[in-house]
C-alpha positions as CSV (number, residue, x, y, z in Angstrom):
1,M,10.8,-27.8,51.6
2,E,12.1,-31.1,52.9
3,I,14.8,-32.8,50.9
4,K,14.7,-36.5,51.1
5,N,17.7,-38.7,50.7
6,S,16.9,-41.9,48.9
7,G,20.5,-42.9,49.2
8,P,22.9,-43.8,46.4
9,K,22.4,-46.9,44.3
10,K,25.1,-49.6,44.6
11,E,27.8,-49.4,42.0
12,K,28.4,-53.1,42.3
13,A,27.5,-55.4,39.4
14,N,26.3,-59.0,39.6
15,T,29.9,-59.9,40.5
16,G,29.5,-58.2,43.9
17,K,32.7,-56.2,43.2
18,K,33.2,-52.5,43.2
19,F,34.0,-51.0,39.8
20,R,37.7,-50.5,40.5
21,E,37.9,-54.2,41.5
22,M,36.5,-55.6,38.2
23,D,38.5,-56.9,35.4
24,L,38.1,-55.5,31.9
25,D,35.2,-57.7,30.8
26,E,33.3,-57.1,34.0
27,K,33.8,-53.3,33.7
28,L,32.5,-53.4,30.1
29,D,29.5,-55.5,31.2
30,F,28.9,-52.9,33.9
31,L,28.8,-50.1,31.3
32,R,26.7,-52.2,28.9
33,N,24.1,-53.0,31.6
34,R,23.7,-49.3,32.3
35,G,23.1,-48.2,28.7
36,A,26.4,-48.0,26.9
37,S,26.0,-48.9,23.2
38,D,27.7,-51.9,21.5
39,D,29.7,-49.4,19.5
40,A,30.9,-47.6,22.7
41,I,31.9,-51.0,24.3
42,A,33.8,-51.9,21.1
43,T,35.6,-48.6,21.2
44,Y,36.6,-49.0,24.8
45,R,37.9,-52.5,24.2
46,K,40.1,-51.3,21.3
47,G,41.4,-48.6,23.6
48,Q,42.9,-51.1,26.1
49,M,46.7,-51.2,26.2
50,R,46.8,-55.0,26.2
51,E,45.4,-55.1,22.7
52,F,47.9,-52.7,21.1
53,A,50.4,-55.4,20.2
54,N,47.7,-57.2,18.1
55,N,46.4,-54.1,16.5
56,N,46.4,-54.3,12.7
57,E,45.5,-50.6,12.0
58,G,49.1,-49.4,11.4
59,S,52.6,-49.4,12.8
60,L,51.6,-46.9,15.6
61,G,49.0,-49.3,17.0
62,L,46.3,-46.7,16.7
63,P,43.5,-48.0,19.0
64,T,40.6,-45.8,17.8
65,K,39.9,-43.1,15.3
66,A,41.2,-39.7,16.5
67,P,42.5,-36.5,14.9
68,N,46.1,-36.6,14.0
69,G,48.4,-34.0,15.6
70,E,51.1,-31.8,14.0
71,N,54.4,-33.6,13.6
72,Q,52.9,-36.7,15.1
73,F,55.1,-39.6,15.7
74,S,53.2,-41.6,18.3
75,W,50.3,-41.6,20.7
76,F,50.2,-40.5,24.4
77,F,47.8,-42.5,26.6
78,M,46.2,-41.7,29.9
79,S,44.1,-43.8,32.1
80,Q,40.3,-43.3,31.7
81,G,38.2,-43.8,34.8
82,L,34.5,-43.5,35.7
83,V,32.5,-41.6,38.2
84,T,30.0,-44.5,38.4
85,Q,27.0,-42.4,39.6
86,I,26.3,-38.8,40.2
87,T,22.7,-37.5,40.4
88,V,22.2,-34.2,38.6
89,N,18.7,-32.6,38.2
90,G,17.1,-35.8,39.3
91,K,18.9,-38.1,36.8
92,D,21.7,-40.6,37.6
93,R,24.7,-40.1,35.3
94,M,27.9,-42.1,34.6
95,V,30.7,-39.7,33.9
96,P,34.0,-40.6,32.1
97,V,37.1,-39.0,33.5
98,V,40.7,-38.7,32.1
99,V,43.2,-37.5,34.7
100,E,46.7,-38.4,35.8
101,E,45.8,-38.2,39.5
102,P,43.6,-41.2,40.6
103,S,42.4,-39.4,43.8
104,V,40.4,-37.0,41.6
105,I,38.1,-39.8,40.5
106,S,37.7,-41.4,44.0
107,A,37.1,-37.9,45.5
108,A,34.3,-37.0,43.1
109,S,32.8,-40.5,43.4
110,N,32.7,-40.4,47.2
111,A,31.4,-36.8,47.4
112,A,28.5,-37.7,45.1
113,K,27.3,-40.1,47.7
114,W,27.2,-37.5,50.5
115,V,24.6,-35.3,48.8
116,I,21.1,-35.1,50.0
117,G,18.8,-35.4,46.9
118,G,21.5,-34.9,44.3
119,F,23.0,-31.8,42.6
120,T,20.9,-29.1,41.0
121,S,22.5,-27.4,38.0
122,R,21.1,-24.6,35.8
123,P,22.4,-22.0,33.3
124,L,22.6,-18.5,34.9
125,H,21.8,-17.0,31.5
126,P,19.3,-19.4,29.9
127,D,18.6,-17.2,26.9
128,D,22.3,-17.1,26.0
129,A,23.5,-20.4,27.4
130,T,24.7,-21.7,24.0
131,C,26.3,-18.4,22.9
132,T,29.8,-17.3,22.4
133,V,31.2,-13.7,22.1
134,G,33.3,-12.5,19.3
135,Q,35.3,-9.3,19.1
136,V,36.7,-7.0,16.4
137,Q,39.3,-4.3,17.2
138,I,39.1,-1.0,15.2
139,V,41.9,1.6,15.4
140,G,42.6,4.9,13.7
141,V,39.3,6.6,14.4
142,P,39.7,10.2,15.5
143,Q,38.8,10.7,19.1
144,E,36.2,13.3,18.4
145,R,34.3,10.9,16.1
146,I,34.5,7.7,18.2
147,E,31.1,8.1,20.0
148,Q,29.4,8.9,16.7
149,K,30.9,5.8,15.0
150,I,29.9,3.6,17.9
151,E,26.3,4.7,17.4
152,E,26.6,4.0,13.6
153,V,27.8,0.5,14.4
154,R,24.7,-0.1,16.5
155,N,22.5,1.2,13.8
156,N,24.0,-1.2,11.3
157,F,23.1,-4.3,13.3
158,E,21.0,-5.9,10.6
159,T,23.7,-5.4,7.9
160,L,26.3,-7.0,10.2
161,K,24.0,-9.9,11.1
162,K,23.4,-10.6,7.4
163,I,27.1,-10.7,6.7
164,A,27.9,-12.8,9.8
165,D,25.1,-15.4,9.3
166,K,26.3,-16.1,5.8
167,T,29.3,-17.9,7.4
168,S,27.0,-20.7,8.7
169,E,23.9,-21.8,6.7
170,T,23.1,-24.3,9.4
171,L,22.9,-21.8,12.2
172,R,20.9,-19.4,10.0
173,K,18.3,-22.0,9.2
174,E,17.9,-22.9,12.9
175,G,17.3,-19.2,13.7
176,R,20.5,-19.0,15.6
177,G,23.8,-17.2,14.7
178,F,24.4,-13.5,15.2
179,K,22.3,-12.1,18.0
180,Y,23.5,-8.6,19.0
181,V,26.3,-6.2,18.7
182,E,27.8,-3.9,21.4
183,P,30.6,-1.5,20.5
184,K,32.7,0.1,23.3
185,R,35.4,2.6,23.6
186,I,38.7,1.8,25.3
187,S,41.8,3.8,26.1
188,T,45.2,2.0,25.7
189,T,48.9,2.8,25.8
190,V,48.8,3.2,22.0
191,G,45.7,5.3,21.8
192,E,41.9,5.0,21.9
193,M,40.1,2.1,20.1
194,I,36.7,0.9,19.3
195,I,36.1,-2.8,20.3
196,I,33.0,-4.4,18.8
197,D,31.6,-7.2,20.9
198,F,29.0,-9.4,19.3
199,L,27.1,-12.4,20.5
200,A,26.4,-15.5,18.4
201,D,24.3,-18.5,19.3
202,C,26.3,-21.6,18.3
203,A,23.7,-24.2,19.2
204,E,25.5,-27.5,20.1
205,A,29.0,-26.2,19.2
206,M,31.4,-24.5,21.4
207,G,31.8,-22.0,18.6
208,A,35.4,-21.0,18.7
209,N,36.0,-21.4,14.9
210,Q,32.6,-20.2,13.9
211,V,32.6,-17.0,15.9
212,S,36.1,-16.2,14.8
213,K,35.0,-16.7,11.2
214,M,32.1,-14.3,11.9
215,A,34.5,-11.7,13.3
216,E,36.6,-11.9,10.2
217,A,33.6,-11.7,8.0
218,I,32.2,-8.4,9.4
219,A,35.6,-6.7,9.9
220,D,35.7,-5.0,6.5
221,K,32.2,-3.6,7.0
222,L,33.1,-2.4,10.5
223,A,36.1,-0.6,9.1
224,Q,33.9,1.0,6.4
225,I,31.4,2.1,9.0
226,T,33.9,3.6,11.4
227,G,36.5,4.9,9.0
228,G,39.1,3.0,10.9
229,R,41.3,-0.1,10.5
230,Y,40.7,-3.5,11.9
231,I,43.5,-5.5,13.5
232,G,42.2,-8.2,15.9
233,R,39.2,-10.4,14.9
234,I,38.6,-13.4,17.3
235,L,36.3,-15.0,19.8
236,S,36.5,-14.1,23.5
237,N,37.1,-17.1,25.9
238,M,35.5,-15.2,28.7
239,A,32.3,-17.1,28.2
240,V,30.2,-15.5,31.0
241,E,27.0,-16.3,29.0
242,R,27.7,-20.0,29.5
243,T,27.9,-19.8,33.3
244,I,26.4,-22.8,35.2
245,E,25.2,-22.6,38.7
246,C,25.3,-25.9,40.6
247,M,24.1,-26.4,44.2
248,A,24.0,-29.3,46.5
249,V,23.3,-30.0,50.2
250,F,25.9,-32.3,51.8
251,D,24.7,-34.5,54.7
252,K,26.8,-33.5,57.7
253,S,26.7,-37.1,59.0
254,K,28.5,-38.2,55.8
255,L,31.1,-35.6,56.3
256,A,32.1,-36.9,59.7
257,L,35.5,-38.4,59.9
258,E,36.7,-41.4,62.0
259,K,39.9,-43.0,60.9
260,T,43.5,-43.8,61.8
261,I,46.2,-42.2,59.6
262,T,50.0,-42.3,59.3
263,D,51.1,-38.7,59.3
264,V,54.1,-37.3,57.4
265,H,56.4,-38.1,60.3
266,G,55.4,-41.8,60.1
267,N,53.4,-41.7,63.3
268,E,49.9,-43.2,63.6
269,K,47.2,-40.8,64.6
270,R,43.5,-41.3,65.3
271,L,41.2,-38.7,63.8
272,S,37.7,-38.1,65.2
273,F,35.6,-35.2,63.9
274,S,31.8,-35.0,64.1
275,G,29.7,-33.9,61.1
276,D,29.2,-30.5,62.7
277,E,32.9,-30.1,63.3
278,M,33.7,-30.9,59.7
279,V,31.1,-28.5,58.3
280,E,32.6,-25.8,60.5
281,K,36.1,-26.5,59.2
282,I,35.0,-26.5,55.6
283,V,33.2,-23.2,56.0
284,A,36.3,-21.8,57.6
285,L,38.4,-23.0,54.7
286,A,36.0,-21.3,52.3
287,A,36.3,-18.0,54.3
288,W,40.1,-18.2,54.0
289,A,39.9,-18.6,50.2
290,E,37.6,-15.5,50.0
291,E,40.3,-13.3,51.6
292,D,43.5,-14.8,50.2
293,Q,44.3,-15.1,46.5
294,R,46.9,-17.7,47.0
295,R,44.4,-20.0,48.7
296,A,41.6,-19.0,46.2
297,T,43.8,-20.1,43.3
298,T,44.3,-23.6,44.8
299,H,40.6,-23.8,45.9
300,N,39.6,-23.2,42.2
301,K,42.2,-25.6,40.9
302,G,40.4,-28.3,43.0
303,I,37.2,-27.5,41.2
304,M,38.8,-27.6,37.8
305,N,40.4,-31.0,38.7
306,G,36.9,-32.4,38.2
307,I,35.7,-30.2,35.3
308,S,38.8,-30.4,33.2
309,S,39.2,-34.1,33.7
310,V,35.7,-34.7,32.3
311,A,36.4,-32.2,29.5
312,L,39.5,-34.1,28.5
313,A,37.5,-37.3,28.3
314,L,34.9,-35.6,26.0
315,G,37.4,-34.1,23.6
316,Q,36.8,-30.5,24.7
317,D,39.1,-27.5,24.7
318,T,40.4,-27.7,28.3
319,R,42.4,-24.6,27.9
320,A,39.4,-22.5,26.9
321,I,37.4,-23.9,29.9
322,E,40.2,-23.2,32.3
323,A,40.7,-19.6,30.9
324,A,36.9,-18.9,31.2
325,A,36.8,-20.2,34.8
326,H,39.8,-18.2,36.1
327,S,38.6,-15.1,34.3
328,Y,35.2,-15.5,35.9
329,A,36.9,-15.8,39.3
330,A,38.2,-12.3,38.8
331,K,35.1,-10.8,37.3
332,N,34.6,-8.2,40.1
333,G,38.2,-7.0,40.0
334,R,39.6,-9.4,42.6
335,Y,40.3,-13.1,42.2
336,M,37.8,-15.1,44.3
337,P,36.8,-18.7,44.9
338,L,34.2,-20.0,42.3
339,S,32.3,-21.8,45.1
340,Y,30.8,-20.6,48.3
341,F,29.3,-22.3,51.3
342,D,26.6,-22.0,54.0
343,T,24.6,-24.3,56.3
344,D,20.9,-25.2,56.4
345,D,18.7,-25.3,59.5
346,G,19.9,-28.8,60.2
347,G,23.6,-27.9,60.1
348,N,24.2,-29.6,56.7
349,L,26.6,-28.0,54.3
350,I,25.1,-26.0,51.4
351,A,27.7,-25.7,48.5
352,T,27.1,-23.5,45.5
353,L,29.4,-23.3,42.4
354,E,29.2,-20.7,39.6
355,V,31.5,-21.4,36.7
356,P,31.4,-20.9,32.9
357,I,31.7,-24.1,31.0
358,P,32.1,-23.4,27.2
359,I,31.7,-26.8,25.5
360,G,30.1,-28.4,22.5
361,T,28.8,-31.8,21.5
362,V,29.6,-31.3,17.8
363,G,32.7,-30.4,16.0
364,T,35.8,-31.9,14.4
365,A,37.6,-32.6,17.7
366,I,34.6,-34.8,18.8
367,T,33.3,-36.3,15.6
368,K,36.7,-37.5,14.6
369,N,37.5,-39.0,18.0
370,E,35.7,-42.2,18.6
371,M,36.6,-42.2,22.3
372,A,35.1,-38.8,22.9
373,S,32.0,-39.7,21.0
374,A,31.6,-42.9,23.0
375,N,32.1,-41.0,26.3
376,L,29.4,-38.5,25.4
377,G,27.1,-41.4,24.6
378,I,27.4,-43.1,28.0
379,M,26.6,-39.8,29.8
380,Q,23.2,-39.9,28.0
381,C,22.8,-36.1,27.9
382,R,20.5,-34.6,25.3
383,S,22.5,-31.4,24.8
384,S,25.7,-29.6,25.4
385,L,24.0,-27.6,28.1
386,E,23.1,-30.8,30.0
387,V,26.7,-32.0,29.7
388,A,27.9,-28.7,31.2
389,E,25.5,-29.1,34.0
390,V,26.9,-32.5,34.8
391,M,30.4,-31.2,34.5
392,A,29.7,-28.5,37.1
393,A,28.4,-31.1,39.5
394,V,31.6,-33.2,39.2
395,G,33.6,-30.0,39.8
396,L,31.6,-29.2,43.0
397,A,31.8,-32.8,44.2
398,Q,35.6,-32.8,43.7
399,N,35.8,-29.4,45.5
400,V,33.9,-30.5,48.6
401,S,35.8,-33.8,48.8
402,A,39.1,-32.0,48.6
403,M,38.0,-29.5,51.3
404,R,36.9,-32.3,53.6
405,M,40.3,-34.0,53.1
406,L,42.1,-30.8,53.8
407,A,40.1,-30.2,56.9
408,G,40.6,-33.8,58.1
409,E,43.5,-36.1,57.3
410,G,45.3,-33.6,55.0
411,I,45.9,-33.7,51.3
412,V,49.0,-35.9,51.5
413,G,47.4,-38.4,53.8
414,G,44.2,-38.4,51.7
415,H,46.1,-39.2,48.5
416,I,47.9,-42.2,49.9
417,P,45.0,-44.7,49.7
418,S,44.4,-43.9,46.0
419,D,48.2,-44.2,45.3
420,K,48.3,-47.6,47.1
421,R,45.3,-48.9,45.1
422,M,47.1,-47.9,41.8
423,K,50.3,-49.7,42.8
424,E,48.3,-52.8,43.8
425,Q,46.4,-52.7,40.4
426,K,49.8,-52.5,38.5
427,R,51.1,-55.5,40.4
428,N,48.1,-57.5,39.5
């Protein structure tokens, strides 16, 4: 099937400036003209540092509604940027990004323009794509009775479901909640145990609190069924069920590199690499990551630069997302890169990413944070699954851009232009 490249739309507004060149009012007009609500614009305006001095909402100068932290005495602020356009599943998206490293935003934004026809994202497990796993640990069951008790747990599925679903009337009414139970036997340094894994459909929530609540609710019944004692009752952050596959074809001509750089020794150097050469270099870098855990770790960190930065802007649990990703990287017993690469018949780069992205679009951390809610709004996604699909695309874009930089001018040289822009903006 032929993939046509219609080319990216211009990110310039009526001012003729690029987004990074606009002043605050122009940037807000840019967002408004592309569908951001009046409430979102007002929230962004309140979040600007220049207005803190005139803020009348308290001595801390609280710019927007956000959850208070433990032992809070002030607020910590990070710059929020925008990937102005990335095409995912045929739809153009604006994606808010919060990160301390400006090159992450420019890298993802640039790579989004190199793709032929946009990114294609989908859940690898569509029937369970909004599900989270919970676990209950049972100890003290005699070894000779463990297999029998495991079977009894399976046979009590309906009883366990009834108990678990009482913890959320909303999920129960939606026909979601507790889906299945799978007990297993494990051997440890302190003896054999029964671990009961269960799956719960959490709809639009990430489900950490809800699933942990379910685990606690069914623990007494599981102890009764097995004749053992429960200890641990908690969700699992492994999140395989929420894995997203994202694929894109990168135009080799856009990957070509022609530029003059100043190397780390202070010498000017002219770089000239064709698209074919850059594709070959990127594929070689990917092969290195497949055979070297040190490189694979850094390779995957580049992917998470994109995903975690979007997650932070959306009020998500970035630690859970990172844990799920790195666990998935080692799912076959050896730590591997999360993305892999090939070429099509025309020599263009085919990039594919598989990564679990456990997120939600409802929950206290989001509903009580005006900025996170506004950011979700401008992405114009209809569900948490759509948000995860876009986040995967940003991660893959960042990954390819970083690999092109590594294969070309080098990471240090590639970061310098972004650092210079930041310094110029501060002076202005």
